N, C-alpha and C positions, 0 to 999 in steps of 0.2 A: 205371575209363570213368568212374563218378558225378565222383568231384573233378574229371577232365578236362571233364567239362562245364558245373560252375561256375566255374569259372575262362574258361571261350568264350565271350563274352557277345553275346547275339542279336540286339544291335542291327550287329554282321559282319555275320551274317549279309545283312543288308536292304539294308546296305548293301553285298553282293556281288551281290544281286540285283539292283539300282541299275544295277552294273556291268553285266549279261546284260538287261539290258535296252536298255540300249544298246546293245551292242554287238546287238540281235535287232530294235528296233526305236530306232534314235537320231531327233535331231527336227535337222530340215532346213524349207528352206523357210522358209516364212512361219512358220514352226513355231517358229523359232530366237528369233526376234524377241519373239515373245511367251511365248515362257522364258524367256528374258535377262531384259526386265522381271518377270516374275513371281519369278523367282530375288533380283530386287532389294527387291522388296518384304518376301517369304519374311528376307532379311539384316538389315533396317531391323526387322520386327520382331522376330528373334531376341536383339537388341542391346538391342532394347527392356525387354525381359523380365530379361535380365541386369541393368539400371537396376532396373527394379524391386524383384530381389531381393538386394542389396544390402546390408545392413542400417548405416546409418551410426556406430551406437551400438555395433555391433560392428566397423565398422574400428579405431573411435579406438581400444578396446581395445587391441589388435591395434597398432597404430604405434607402441604407449608401447616396444614391442621391438626399438628399430630399429634392432639390428645384427642380429639375425635375420632380417627385410627387407629388410636392403639388403642382405645374406648368397646371400637367397633368388635376388633382382633379379641381381645379381654371374654365378651358378648361371644363370639364365634364359639372361640374353641378354648374358652378357661370358665364359665359360668353354664353356656349350654352343656357339658360333660358330667358340669356337678351336676346337673339337674337330671339329666341319663341313669347315668351311675344309683343315684339318690333312689331314683323311680325304678328302675332296675331292681334295687336288694329289699323296694317296699312291695313289687310285684311276683316275687322270685316264684310264687306258689301260683299266680292266678295266671301268665303265660309259658308257652314251652320253650325252653332253654333258647332255640332258632330265635324267636322272636323275637328274646329279652335281649340279646347279638344286635338282633336288628335297629334293636331300640337305640343302645348306644352305642354303635357301630350313624345311626341317622346322625344321632349331637356332635361326633364329633369331626362333621363333616365342612366344607366350608361353604359359604354364604352365595348365595345366587347372582348371578348380574343383572339378567337384561331386565327380570321383573323387577330386582329392587330399586334399578333406574329408571325403571316404567315409571313404580309406583312412587319413589319419591317424588317426579317429577308431576305428577297427575299430584300429592299431597304438597305442590308448591316449594319444594326442599332445594335443599345446597345441591345438584344434579351433579356438580363438578367433579365436589367430595364421597360421591357415593359413585361416583366410577370406579373412580379409587379406591375404594374402602373395599368395593364390593372385588374389584381386581387381585386387589393386592390381597385377598383372604385366597382367594382360587389360586393363584401362584405359590404361597406358602403352605397353602392345604394340600397339594403334593406333598412336600414336605412331613409339617405337622399333621396329618391326619392319619396315614398309615403309624406314624411314632405311637403316636395315641392309642389307637386300636391296637398294638403289639403291646402294651406298655395295661393300656386297662383291662384287657381279653385275655389273657395269657391262663385259665383256666377256664375261659369261654367251654360252650357246647359246639363254636365250631371251630372247625382244625382253621387255622390261620396259617399259610405259606412266608415265610420272611425272606424264601429264595426271592421272589416278584419286587424288592428293592430295583434292585438292575430293570426288570423290564418298568417299571416307575421312569426312572431316570430317561430308558429309551423310548416307550408310548407313549405318556407325558409330558417332558418336562424340554424335552428330542425339539419335539414336534414343535412346542410352540417358542422357542427358541428360535425354534427356524422363522417360525412366524411371524413373528420381532425384527430379526434380519433381514425378511424379502418385503417386508411393508411397507417400502419407499417406493419401490419397483409396480407392488400388486392392491396397496394399498385400499386406494381410488378404483380401481375394477373392486377392490371387496366392498365398499361400501356403494359402489350403482346397483348393485347383485344380489345386495343380502337378501334379499327374498327371497331369490333362490338357493341361494347358499342355506340360509335357514332350514328350506328343505329338507337340505342335506343333514347338517348336523344333526335336526331332530331326528331325521330318519335313523341315525346312524344311533341315538337313545332306542328305538321300537327294536333295532336289531338286537341291539343287547338283556332287553325285556326278553323278545321271544327266545334267549338261545338260551336266556339262566330260566325261563319258565321251562324251558323244553327239559334242561339236566335234571327241573324236581322231577317232573310227570316221567321221564323215564324211570329216575329212582322210586317213585311213592312217594315222596319229603312230606306232599298234602293229603296224605292218608288221617294226620290223624291233624289237621284243623280245622277247629269243628266254629261255626254257627260262632259262638261263645267266643270265643280266642280272637275273631275278627271285630264282636262290639267291646269287647271289654279293651284291642286296641285301638281301636277307633277315637273311645270313651278319652284313655291315657295322650292321645295323641292332642288331643283336641285340650286338654287341661294340662300338658305341657307347653302348646304354641299360645296359648290364656297368659302363665307365670310368665313368659317372657317378654314379653308383651307387655306387661305392666311395668317390671322390674327395669328393662333397657327404659323403661317410660319415667322412671323411677329415678332412674342413674344419672339421664340427661338435665332432667328437671331438676331435682332436687339438689344432685351431686357434684354433677360438674358446671351446674345453670348454663348450658345452653342457651339462647339465642334457638326460638323457634323451628328455622330452617336444617338447622345441626341433628336440635333431637329427633326428626323424622328421620335422619341418613341413619342415626345410631338404631332406633326403633326399626326400620327396615334393612337396613345391610345386620345390621344384630342378633336377629329374629329368626332369621328367612332359611334356609338350608338349597343347597343346591343339588337337583334334581341328573343336571346335565353335566359337572364333575362327582357328583360321588356316586352315578353310576359307574362310568367306569373304574373309577377309584376299586371301590363294593366289588367288583366282577376280578378284579387285580389281586385280591387279597383274599376273597375264599371260591377261590376256583372250585367248590366240591358242588356240589346236589341243593344241599341246604343256601346257595345262594338265593334263591326265589323270598326265601323263609326269611333269607336279612334282607332281600331287598325291599320287600312290601311294608316296614314303617317309613322309610324316603319315601317309598311310590306316595302312599296313605297322605303321606304328611307334605305332600308338594300340595297335592288339590287342597287341603282341610287351610295353606299360609293364602294361596292364593285367594280365597272367599277371604277370610276375615280381611287383607292386610289389599283385597280391594275396595274393604266394609269404609276401610280405616282411612285410609288415603283416600275414598270422594270426603271424607266427613271433613278431614285436616284442609281440602281443598275448595271445603263451604265454605269453613273458618276466614280463611287468606285472602277470601272474596269479602267473605265480611267485613274483614278488618281495611282493607282495601276504599270499598265506597263510605265506610265510615270517616276514613282520612280523605279523600276528593275530596267533600264539599268542608271543612276544616281548614285542608289545606290552598281552598278558595277564599274563605273567611278572609285567611290571612294575607292575599298578593294586593300591592299595592293601586290603592285605587289609579285611574288616570283620566286625561282631562282631554 
């Protein structure tokens, strides 16, 4: 029981609380405009923080391993979308259009940053390369994800607003660039207070969830979602994650012959999807009441990937410790004798 509690992220409980709050007290009327403006400010602040946290020195160190970086990007923005579109076609009669759209949108989002780096560290992988890969994925995702959504979902069941690209530049890219510019002056302060500011960026995500699900409740888009829909969606997301973990492991080991430290980076950065970046991007692309259904696959996938990758990272870490303990006696035996 204790192990299961360790695998469960308390942040998920807060997300569920926001959904429950939206169901009980949804924002409506004049409050909707106020909440929308507040959400826009929160999203801009979120990406400003991302800009202040990315170290150019660490990014340059990771860029040197270009083969690994390209492999992560191709897994994130090519392999994942192929799997998502394929599953969407196969399951077209199983899930309602908004959930299918959300399944594809999930596959088009960038990789995570914090958890990818954390799991890579636990697994004894190449942390500098993971930092670069995850950060580059999020920077490029501001442009690539909306373009892929527009290309692949032209006939989707959810309205897509193409006027949002200007908002993306203003709310996502501009704050990120501002964070990079201010980093020499406030970067150290941000690092010293990263726990407090972590509450701020997580709070921004919770606000986005509350506003999105409030819209869904007001427009009653949840009326047609049953337990069978949720069960089928969870099975599909679990299958999707298992498939991408197997494929990234095969690519790193067999096709690219990467060292184990880099294979860990490819598997964790190439198989995960960012809730922190995905929710703001999706909320800008799908401003309508069905946004809550579009976000649901990403939110569920987030928890599934945390559990699976936590188990996988611990296994890699145990294997690394075992290799180190086996190498230690060998090194001691080969040391020259001293008189």
